[in-house]
Backbone bond lengths (Angstrom), bond angles and torsions (degrees), N, CA, C in turn:
res aa  C-N    CA-C-N  psi(-1)  N-CA   C-N-CA  omega(-1)  CA-C   N-CA-C  phi
1 X - - - 1.431 - - 1.510 108.88 -
2 X 1.285 118.01 117.54 1.447 120.64 -179.85 1.514 111.15 -80.69
3 X 1.317 115.86 135.77 1.451 119.44 179.77 1.515 110.70 -80.20
4 X 1.291 116.66 146.18 1.451 120.35 176.67 1.519 109.36 -105.87
5 X 1.308 115.19 29.71 1.450 120.55 -178.72 1.517 109.58 88.02
6 X 1.317 114.95 167.47 1.462 116.68 177.87 1.502 109.09 -117.62
7 X 1.294 114.46 144.78 1.452 121.64 -176.90 1.515 108.06 -122.96
8 X 1.294 117.32 112.04 1.451 120.53 177.22 1.512 113.41 58.32
9 X 1.334 117.85 40.47 1.450 121.02 -179.98 1.521 112.94 80.72
10 X 1.311 116.96 9.71 1.458 120.99 -179.18 1.515 109.65 -80.84
11 X 1.307 116.19 141.14 1.454 121.85 179.79 1.515 109.62 -106.01
12 X 1.316 117.62 143.82 1.463 120.89 178.46 1.521 111.54 -67.12
13 X 1.331 116.86 -14.06 1.458 119.80 179.24 1.522 112.20 -73.08
14 X 1.311 117.20 -26.12 1.459 121.42 -176.69 1.517 110.46 -97.44
15 X 1.304 115.54 176.47 1.453 119.98 176.42 1.526 108.64 -61.83
16 X 1.318 116.38 151.87 1.469 119.50 -179.25 1.531 111.61 -53.12
17 X 1.320 115.45 131.82 1.450 121.06 177.94 1.514 114.60 82.14
18 X 1.311 118.76 -1.67 1.469 121.82 -179.07 1.521 109.26 -105.05
19 X 1.319 116.10 124.07 1.462 120.60 179.71 1.530 109.65 -81.50
20 X 1.317 114.91 167.01 1.470 119.88 175.98 1.525 110.30 -58.77
21 X 1.332 116.05 -40.81 1.462 120.35 -179.46 1.531 110.63 -64.17
22 X 1.328 117.74 -41.12 1.465 120.67 178.15 1.530 111.27 -64.59
23 X 1.317 116.75 -40.21 1.461 120.60 179.22 1.525 110.38 -63.62
24 X 1.329 117.14 -45.76 1.472 120.70 178.15 1.522 111.01 -62.98
25 X 1.319 116.33 -38.94 1.468 121.00 178.54 1.533 110.64 -64.21
26 X 1.331 116.79 -39.02 1.464 120.83 177.06 1.524 111.12 -62.84
27 X 1.322 116.83 -40.82 1.466 121.29 178.86 1.526 109.67 -63.24
28 X 1.322 116.83 -48.30 1.468 120.71 -179.86 1.526 110.23 -60.01
29 X 1.314 117.27 -44.93 1.454 121.14 -179.62 1.516 112.52 -62.41
30 X 1.317 116.57 -42.95 1.468 120.51 179.96 1.524 110.71 -64.55
31 X 1.321 116.84 -42.58 1.466 120.21 -179.61 1.528 110.38 -67.11
32 X 1.325 117.41 -36.29 1.469 119.97 177.29 1.534 111.05 -62.38
33 X 1.327 116.69 -42.38 1.468 120.68 179.53 1.527 110.60 -64.27
34 X 1.319 116.19 -45.85 1.465 120.46 -179.50 1.526 110.38 -64.02
35 X 1.318 117.01 -43.39 1.468 120.73 179.90 1.528 110.38 -59.48
36 X 1.319 116.49 -43.34 1.469 120.05 179.79 1.526 110.96 -63.51
37 X 1.318 116.06 -43.95 1.473 119.43 179.75 1.516 112.38 -63.39
38 X 1.325 115.98 -36.11 1.471 119.97 -178.81 1.524 112.29 -85.41
39 X 1.321 117.05 -9.35 1.459 120.57 -179.05 1.513 113.17 74.11
40 X 1.333 116.33 30.90 1.458 121.97 179.72 1.515 110.30 -120.40
41 X 1.316 114.73 171.63 1.456 119.39 173.44 1.524 108.72 -80.12
42 X 1.319 115.74 163.13 1.455 121.09 177.34 1.532 110.23 -59.99
43 X 1.322 116.75 -41.94 1.472 120.62 -178.41 1.525 111.15 -62.25
44 X 1.319 117.06 -44.25 1.467 120.56 179.54 1.526 109.76 -65.38
45 X 1.317 116.47 -43.12 1.459 120.29 179.91 1.522 111.37 -60.28
46 X 1.325 115.96 -48.56 1.469 120.11 -178.29 1.528 110.80 -63.35
47 X 1.317 117.28 -42.03 1.458 121.14 -176.10 1.524 112.86 -73.85
48 X 1.322 117.09 -38.97 1.465 120.56 -170.09 1.522 115.32 -103.12
49 X 1.324 118.18 -22.02 1.454 119.50 -172.17 1.517 115.25 -118.42
50 X 1.311 118.22 -13.53 1.462 120.71 -176.94 1.519 109.49 -117.48
51 X 1.332 116.13 117.23 1.466 120.10 179.89 1.530 108.89 -70.27
52 X 1.330 117.33 134.14 1.473 120.75 -178.94 1.525 113.19 -56.23
53 X 1.334 117.89 -31.41 1.465 120.31 -179.84 1.521 111.95 -64.35
54 X 1.321 116.95 -30.23 1.458 120.61 178.71 1.525 109.66 -67.67
55 X 1.323 116.59 -45.22 1.467 120.15 178.76 1.524 110.89 -65.53
56 X 1.316 117.34 -44.32 1.461 121.26 179.69 1.517 110.97 -60.39
57 X 1.329 116.63 -43.03 1.460 120.53 -179.40 1.526 110.91 -64.02
58 X 1.327 116.86 -44.77 1.468 119.68 179.52 1.523 110.78 -61.21
59 X 1.324 116.87 -45.74 1.460 120.44 -179.31 1.525 111.76 -65.77
60 X 1.340 116.69 -24.19 1.461 121.14 177.49 1.526 111.94 -88.53
61 X 1.343 116.65 -1.00 1.454 120.01 177.86 1.512 114.45 89.41
62 X 1.326 117.50 10.71 1.464 121.15 178.84 1.526 108.66 -104.46
63 X 1.305 116.22 133.80 1.458 120.16 175.60 1.513 109.19 -127.64
64 X 1.304 115.71 158.64 1.458 121.25 -179.17 1.520 109.10 -116.95
65 X 1.314 115.70 139.37 1.462 120.19 177.66 1.520 108.88 -110.17
66 X 1.299 114.86 126.47 1.452 119.97 176.18 1.512 113.21 75.04
67 X 1.303 114.55 174.08 1.463 120.90 -177.12 1.526 112.29 -63.04
68 X 1.329 118.01 -42.72 1.471 120.90 -179.54 1.532 111.07 -62.60
69 X 1.308 116.73 -38.88 1.457 120.46 178.63 1.518 111.84 -64.94
70 X 1.326 116.69 -40.78 1.458 121.02 177.94 1.522 109.90 -65.17
71 X 1.314 117.49 -43.15 1.466 120.75 179.78 1.529 110.63 -62.30
72 X 1.326 117.33 -40.21 1.481 120.28 177.18 1.526 109.43 -63.53
73 X 1.315 116.53 -42.13 1.465 121.06 -179.71 1.523 110.92 -61.00
74 X 1.318 116.44 -44.04 1.475 120.54 -178.10 1.519 112.34 -72.60
75 X 1.317 117.95 -21.36 1.464 121.25 -178.96 1.530 112.30 -78.39
76 X 1.322 117.89 -11.79 1.479 121.32 -177.77 1.492 111.71 -70.42
């Protein structure tokens, strides 16, 4: 993946205008919300309910739409 330069700490791996720190913060925030809804700790939620490929893909700027997209993502 060729970089198109960085803007204000933004990485070409993430969505345009989103820095690595913002992407990581989004992941932490999402896991906190899910953990609260499930009545678990963040650590349990991250370990047991979130596939690492999903986090890696998001941090790399790839997202999946719908069930088929998620299945393709997990098959990598």
